[in-house]
C-alpha positions in Angstrom: 0.0 0.0 0.0 1.3 3.4 -0.9 1.0 6.3 1.5 1.4 9.9 0.5 3.1 12.1 3.2 2.2 15.8 3.4 4.6 18.3 4.9 3.4 21.1 7.1 3.1 23.8 4.5 0.9 21.5 2.4 -1.2 20.6 5.4 -1.7 24.3 6.2 -2.6 25.0 2.6 -5.2 22.3 2.5 -6.8 23.1 5.9 -6.3 26.9 5.9 -5.0 26.7 9.4 -2.1 28.7 10.8 0.9 26.9 12.1 0.1 27.8 15.7 -3.5 26.8 15.5 -2.6 23.5 13.8 -0.3 22.6 16.7 -2.8 23.8 19.3 -5.4 21.4 17.7 -2.9 18.6 17.8 -2.2 19.3 21.5 -5.9 19.2 22.2 -6.3 15.9 20.3 -8.5 17.6 17.7 -6.2 17.1 14.7 -4.2 14.1 13.5 -0.7 13.8 14.9 2.2 14.0 12.6 4.5 11.0 12.0 8.2 11.0 12.3 10.1 10.6 9.0 13.6 10.5 10.5 15.2 8.9 13.5 15.9 12.2 15.2 12.3 13.3 14.8 13.1 16.6 13.1 11.5 15.6 9.8 7.8 15.0 10.2 4.7 14.8 8.0 1.1 13.8 8.0 -0.6 11.0 6.1 -2.7 12.5 3.3 -5.5 10.1 4.2 -5.6 11.4 7.8 -5.9 15.0 6.6 -8.6 14.1 4.1 -10.6 12.3 6.8 -10.3 15.2 9.2 -11.5 17.6 6.5 -14.4 15.3 5.6 -15.4 15.2 9.3 -15.3 19.0 9.6 -17.4 19.3 6.5 -19.9 16.7 7.9 -20.1 18.5 11.2 -20.5 21.9 9.5 -23.3 20.7 7.3 -25.1 18.9 10.1 -24.9 22.0 12.3 -26.3 24.2 9.5 -29.2 21.8 8.9 -30.1 21.9 12.6 -30.0 25.7 12.7 
């Protein structure tokens, strides 16, 4: 199975989140955690599937909240 890894600038672009907000959401358990790409942990990335799933969840929550309003 092939996994596409996204670096932080691409994650920010796709989600429209600032760097600080992205890391705050991770800290709060509200955003997928990054994976380590190197042994020293300096190079990290996110699985594209995790980011897509998070976006789909946000869209679903938004549309269900709008329908209830």
